C-alpha positions as CSV (number, residue, x, y, z in Angstrom):
1,M,106.7,260.2,-52.9
2,K,108.2,260.0,-49.3
3,R,105.7,262.7,-48.1
4,L,102.7,260.8,-49.6
5,L,103.6,257.5,-47.9
6,L,104.1,259.2,-44.5
7,C,100.6,260.8,-44.8
8,L,98.7,257.5,-45.5
9,P,98.6,256.0,-42.0
10,F,97.6,259.4,-40.5
11,C,94.8,259.8,-43.0
12,G,93.6,256.3,-42.2
13,V,93.2,257.2,-38.5
14,L,91.1,260.2,-39.4
15,A,88.9,258.2,-41.5
16,S,88.2,255.6,-38.9
17,C,87.4,258.3,-36.3
18,G,85.3,260.6,-38.4
19,G,83.1,258.2,-40.2
20,G,84.8,258.5,-43.7
21,V,85.1,261.2,-46.3
22,S,82.2,263.6,-46.8
23,P,79.8,262.7,-49.5
24,S,80.0,266.4,-50.7
25,T,83.7,266.1,-51.4
26,P,84.1,266.2,-55.2
27,P,86.2,263.4,-56.7
28,P,89.6,264.1,-57.9
29,S,89.7,265.5,-61.4
30,A,91.4,263.4,-64.0
31,P,95.0,264.4,-64.8
32,R,95.2,266.9,-67.7
33,P,97.0,265.5,-70.7
34,P,100.1,267.5,-71.6
35,R,99.7,270.1,-74.4
36,Q,100.9,269.1,-77.8
37,L,103.2,271.2,-80.0
38,E,101.6,272.0,-83.4
39,G,104.4,273.9,-85.0
40,I,107.0,276.6,-84.6
41,E,107.4,280.2,-86.1
42,L,110.6,282.2,-86.4
43,I,111.1,285.9,-85.6
44,A,114.1,287.9,-86.8
45,P,114.9,291.5,-86.2
46,R,115.6,291.8,-89.9
47,T,116.6,289.4,-92.7
48,D,118.6,291.8,-94.9
49,I,122.0,292.4,-93.3
50,R,125.5,293.2,-94.4
51,V,128.8,291.4,-94.2
52,G,130.1,291.8,-90.6
53,Q,126.7,292.9,-89.3
54,Q,125.3,291.0,-86.3
55,V,121.6,290.9,-85.5
56,G,119.5,289.1,-83.0
57,P,118.7,287.2,-81.0
58,M,116.6,285.0,-83.2
59,V,113.5,283.7,-81.5
60,A,111.5,280.5,-82.1
61,Y,107.8,280.4,-80.9
62,G,106.0,277.1,-80.4
63,S,102.3,277.0,-81.0
64,Y,100.3,274.4,-78.9
65,D,96.9,272.7,-79.3
66,D,95.5,274.5,-76.3
67,G,95.8,277.9,-78.1
68,T,98.9,278.9,-76.1
69,S,102.4,279.7,-77.5
70,G,105.8,280.4,-76.1
71,T,109.5,280.5,-76.9
72,V,111.2,277.2,-77.4
73,A,114.9,276.2,-77.3
74,A,115.3,275.3,-81.0
75,E,118.4,274.1,-82.5
76,W,119.6,276.4,-85.4
77,T,121.6,275.6,-88.5
78,S,122.6,277.7,-91.5
79,S,122.4,276.4,-95.1
80,D,125.7,278.1,-95.9
81,P,128.1,279.0,-93.1
82,E,130.2,281.0,-95.6
83,V,127.3,283.4,-96.0
84,L,125.6,283.3,-92.6
85,V,126.4,281.9,-89.1
86,I,124.5,281.9,-85.8
87,D,126.0,281.6,-82.4
88,A,124.8,280.0,-79.2
89,E,123.0,283.0,-78.1
90,G,120.9,283.2,-81.3
91,F,122.7,286.1,-82.9
92,V,123.2,285.9,-86.6
93,E,126.2,287.4,-88.5
94,G,126.7,288.0,-92.1
95,V,130.0,286.4,-93.2
96,G,129.8,286.7,-97.1
97,A,127.6,288.2,-99.7
98,G,124.8,285.9,-100.8
99,T,121.7,284.2,-99.6
100,A,121.3,281.6,-96.9
101,T,118.5,279.8,-95.1
102,L,118.4,279.5,-91.3
103,T,116.6,276.4,-90.0
104,A,115.2,275.9,-86.5
105,T,114.2,272.5,-85.2
106,F,112.4,271.5,-82.1
107,E,110.6,268.3,-81.0
108,G,110.2,267.1,-84.6
109,F,109.1,270.5,-86.0
110,S,111.2,272.8,-88.2
111,A,110.9,276.2,-89.7
112,E,113.0,278.2,-92.1
113,I,113.8,281.8,-92.7
114,E,115.9,283.2,-95.6
115,F,118.6,285.9,-95.2
116,S,120.1,288.2,-97.8
117,V,123.6,289.3,-97.0
118,E,125.2,292.2,-98.9
119,D,128.6,293.8,-98.8
120,P,128.8,296.8,-96.5
121,N,128.7,300.3,-97.9
122,P,132.1,301.9,-98.6
123,R,133.0,304.2,-95.7
124,S,133.9,307.7,-96.5
125,T,135.6,310.2,-94.1
126,S,135.2,313.1,-96.4
127,D,132.6,314.8,-98.6
128,R,132.6,313.0,-101.9
129,P,132.0,314.6,-105.3
130,D,128.4,315.9,-105.7
131,D,125.8,314.4,-108.1
132,I,124.0,317.8,-108.1
133,S,124.9,321.4,-107.4
134,G,123.3,323.9,-105.2
135,P,122.0,323.8,-101.5
136,Q,122.1,320.3,-100.1
137,V,121.8,318.3,-96.9
138,H,124.9,316.2,-96.1
139,F,124.5,313.4,-93.7
140,V,127.1,312.3,-91.1
141,Y,127.5,309.4,-88.8
142,A,129.5,310.6,-85.8
143,V,131.0,308.5,-82.9
144,P,132.7,309.8,-79.7
145,S,136.4,308.9,-79.5
146,D,135.8,306.3,-76.8
147,W,132.4,304.9,-78.1
148,E,131.5,301.8,-80.0
149,D,131.4,302.4,-83.7
150,R,128.2,300.5,-84.8
151,N,128.9,301.0,-88.5
152,R,125.5,302.5,-89.1
153,D,126.9,304.1,-92.3
154,R,128.3,300.9,-93.6
155,F,125.4,298.7,-92.6
156,G,122.8,300.9,-94.3
157,E,120.9,302.3,-91.3
158,V,121.6,305.9,-92.1
159,E,120.8,305.5,-95.7
160,R,117.5,303.7,-95.0
161,S,116.7,306.4,-92.5
162,V,117.3,309.2,-95.1
163,L,115.3,307.4,-97.7
164,A,112.3,306.9,-95.3
165,I,112.5,310.7,-94.5
166,Q,112.3,311.4,-98.2
167,H,109.4,309.2,-98.7
168,W,107.5,310.7,-95.7
169,L,108.1,314.3,-96.7
170,A,107.0,313.7,-100.3
171,E,103.7,312.2,-98.8
172,E,103.2,314.8,-96.1
173,I,104.2,318.1,-97.8
174,G,104.9,317.3,-101.5
175,Q,108.6,318.3,-101.0
176,T,111.8,316.4,-100.3
177,L,115.2,317.3,-98.9
178,R,117.9,318.2,-101.4
179,V,120.1,315.4,-100.2
180,D,123.8,315.3,-101.0
181,T,124.3,312.2,-103.1
182,Y,127.2,310.3,-104.5
183,Q,126.6,308.0,-107.5
184,G,122.9,308.1,-106.8
185,R,123.0,307.2,-103.2
186,P,123.0,309.5,-100.1
187,D,126.6,310.5,-99.4
188,V,127.1,309.7,-95.8
189,S,130.4,310.6,-94.1
190,F,131.9,309.0,-91.0
191,L,133.4,311.1,-88.3
192,R,135.3,309.9,-85.3
193,L,135.0,312.8,-82.9
194,P,137.9,314.3,-80.9
195,F,136.0,314.1,-77.7
196,T,134.7,311.3,-75.4
197,H,131.1,310.4,-74.9
198,Q,131.3,311.8,-71.3
199,E,132.6,315.1,-72.6
200,G,129.7,315.2,-75.2
201,D,127.0,314.4,-72.8
202,G,126.6,317.9,-71.4
203,T,124.1,320.4,-72.7
204,A,122.5,319.7,-76.0
205,G,123.5,323.0,-77.4
206,G,127.2,322.4,-76.3
207,T,127.2,318.9,-77.9
208,V,125.7,319.9,-81.2
209,H,128.1,322.9,-81.4
210,D,131.1,320.6,-80.7
211,I,129.9,318.0,-83.3
212,L,129.4,320.8,-86.0
213,A,132.8,322.3,-85.1
214,A,134.5,318.8,-85.4
215,S,132.7,318.3,-88.8
216,S,135.1,320.7,-90.4
217,R,137.5,317.8,-90.9
218,L,135.1,316.2,-93.4
219,D,135.9,319.0,-95.9
220,V,132.2,319.5,-96.8
221,T,132.1,321.9,-99.7
222,G,129.3,324.0,-101.2
223,D,126.1,325.4,-99.8
224,K,125.4,322.5,-97.3
225,I,123.9,321.9,-93.9
226,L,124.5,318.7,-92.0
227,G,122.2,316.0,-90.6
228,V,124.2,314.3,-88.0
229,Y,123.4,310.8,-86.5
230,Y,125.4,311.0,-83.3
231,E,126.3,307.6,-81.6
232,G,125.8,308.9,-78.2
233,S,123.3,310.5,-75.8
234,V,122.6,313.9,-74.2
235,A,120.6,313.9,-71.0
236,G,116.9,314.7,-71.5
237,V,116.8,315.2,-75.2
238,C,116.8,313.3,-78.5
239,G,118.2,316.0,-80.7
240,S,119.2,319.7,-81.0
241,A,119.9,322.2,-83.6
242,P,120.7,326.0,-83.8
243,L,118.1,328.1,-85.5
244,F,119.5,329.0,-89.0
245,G,122.6,327.0,-88.0
246,A,125.0,324.8,-89.9
247,G,123.1,321.6,-89.1
248,G,121.3,319.5,-86.5
249,A,122.1,316.3,-84.6
250,V,120.0,313.3,-83.5
251,Y,121.3,311.4,-80.5
252,V,120.8,307.8,-81.3
253,G,122.7,306.3,-78.3
254,R,120.1,305.9,-75.6
255,C,117.2,308.2,-76.6
256,S,114.7,305.6,-77.7
257,D,113.9,301.9,-78.0
258,A,113.2,302.7,-81.7
259,E,115.3,301.1,-84.4
260,L,117.2,303.5,-86.7
261,G,116.5,303.0,-90.4
262,I,114.0,300.2,-90.1
263,D,113.3,300.3,-93.8
264,E,112.6,302.9,-96.5
265,H,109.0,303.0,-95.7
266,T,108.9,303.3,-91.9
267,V,109.6,306.6,-90.0
268,S,110.1,306.1,-86.3
269,T,111.5,308.3,-83.6
270,Y,115.0,309.0,-85.0
271,E,113.6,309.9,-88.4
272,A,111.0,312.3,-87.0
273,V,113.7,313.9,-84.7
274,M,116.0,314.4,-87.7
275,V,113.2,316.3,-89.7
276,H,112.3,318.2,-86.5
277,E,115.9,319.4,-86.1
278,L,116.3,320.3,-89.8
279,F,113.2,322.5,-89.6
280,H,114.9,324.3,-86.7
281,V,117.9,324.8,-89.1
282,F,115.4,326.2,-91.6
283,G,114.3,328.7,-88.9
284,A,111.3,327.2,-87.5
285,V,109.5,328.0,-85.4
286,A,109.8,331.7,-85.5
287,S,108.4,334.0,-82.7
288,C,106.0,335.5,-85.2
289,A,104.1,332.3,-85.6
290,P,100.6,332.5,-84.0
291,N,101.1,329.3,-82.0
292,Y,104.7,329.9,-81.1
293,I,105.8,328.8,-77.6
294,E,109.2,329.3,-76.0
295,G,111.9,327.1,-77.4
296,A,111.0,327.6,-81.0
297,H,108.1,325.1,-81.0
298,V,104.3,325.1,-81.2
299,G,101.8,324.5,-78.5
300,D,98.5,324.1,-80.3
301,E,98.3,320.7,-81.9
302,P,99.8,317.6,-80.1
303,R,100.0,315.8,-83.6
304,D,102.4,318.5,-84.9
305,L,106.0,317.6,-85.5
306,M,107.2,320.8,-83.8
307,Y,104.8,320.4,-80.8
308,S,106.3,320.7,-77.3
309,G,104.7,319.2,-74.3
310,V,105.4,317.5,-71.1
311,E,103.3,314.4,-71.1
312,R,104.8,311.4,-72.8
313,G,102.8,308.8,-74.7
314,A,102.5,306.5,-77.7
315,R,101.6,308.1,-81.0
316,D,98.2,306.8,-82.0
317,E,97.5,309.6,-84.6
318,D,99.3,310.7,-87.6
319,T,102.2,313.0,-87.1
320,V,101.9,316.1,-89.3
321,I,104.0,319.0,-90.4
322,D,102.4,322.3,-89.4
323,A,98.8,320.9,-88.7
324,G,97.1,324.2,-89.5
325,R,99.6,325.4,-92.2
326,D,99.8,328.7,-90.2
327,D,103.0,328.5,-88.1
328,Y,106.1,327.4,-89.9
329,Y,105.2,325.7,-93.2
330,G,103.1,326.8,-96.2
331,H,101.4,329.7,-94.5
332,G,102.7,332.1,-97.3
333,R,103.2,335.2,-95.2
334,P,106.3,337.1,-96.2
335,D,106.9,338.5,-92.7
336,C,107.5,335.1,-91.0
337,V,109.7,332.1,-91.6
338,D,108.0,329.6,-93.9
339,G,109.8,326.3,-94.2
340,S,108.3,325.5,-97.6
341,R,110.5,328.3,-99.0
342,S,113.8,326.7,-97.7
343,R,116.5,326.4,-100.3
344,F,117.1,322.9,-98.9
345,L,113.7,321.5,-100.0
346,Q,112.6,320.7,-103.6
347,P,109.3,319.5,-105.2
348,A,108.7,315.9,-104.8
349,V,108.8,313.8,-108.0
350,A,107.1,310.7,-106.5
351,F,106.6,309.0,-103.3
352,S,105.7,305.7,-101.7
353,P,103.4,305.5,-98.6
354,V,105.1,305.3,-95.3
355,D,104.2,304.2,-91.7
356,V,105.0,306.6,-88.9
357,V,105.4,304.6,-85.7
358,M,106.7,306.0,-82.4
359,P,107.4,303.8,-79.4
360,A,105.5,304.5,-76.3
361,G,107.1,307.5,-74.3
362,D,108.8,309.0,-77.4
363,W,106.2,311.7,-78.0
364,P,106.4,314.7,-77.9
365,L,109.9,314.6,-79.3
366,R,112.5,315.8,-76.8
367,C,114.4,318.6,-78.4
368,A,116.6,321.6,-77.4
369,A,116.7,324.2,-80.0
370,E,119.6,326.7,-79.8
371,Y,119.5,330.4,-80.8
């Protein structure tokens, strides 16, 4: 206001000297009325969580009468603080088993979203009794000695990841993994590793070798290979496995922006990497494959799960297992490794459709196969 008052006399002098405002000058436009809020919408990372699990932040979007939208500073309340609480930063935490409704209010509008909270899975630090006999894949959640334990075994992320893999394999190849189960659910072991994250962040081959060696303390019995979800990173790769080795590892620490175990019907980067590494354990891709390239991968079809390339990009096509059925799966040649004959696969009984979604930059998969 002060600057406007000071300008008025000066502008008056200009008007008296110059003969007034030019007729061509458009009149000032009427002030635009403020936009009006029409409603709010809530966004949650997920609404099925476990006791002790924290997810967030919750986000409230406001929709306005001019067609725009944006985040709003809503006030949040829980219908049952003994089941669910939310902090000042918008992070939700499960407190007790049950259901609770989270309500957000802003400028007279409100919206609700219901959460289901379950008890966490029991944690096991050893191989539990098997539901089936014979060859099996045993899954492990491994954490470096100095790294945060994110409870991916207890909060169901590993289990959902495994089940999504099973649905995808059934749909894609008509086979599934022979998964080690305990009382009908994937038997997932927790392993606190004897080395630090810095000690593990060396070469991919060294890391997976150290993880597999440390897994001996799990007392895994029978004819089993390991699928390890490692809570850490290895520079430049998302996973590694020795050909015909004892197991493979996926590095979930910093490899991707993808979420591990989104649900049982969504395969993202980490699930694809796990299948990729297990196929290395099955012996793929052998040098006798017609499209073999160095590093035990294929170079003919960018959609192929075992494709190796240097360009990174979002997946806008289906990811397939052996696109031509001529390199490592289903080719039927007795003189070259055929993953369909792996003793760790079995015919699929049924499957549910899945979505295969890779964040931008995650494709092709970054892998270091070891010999």
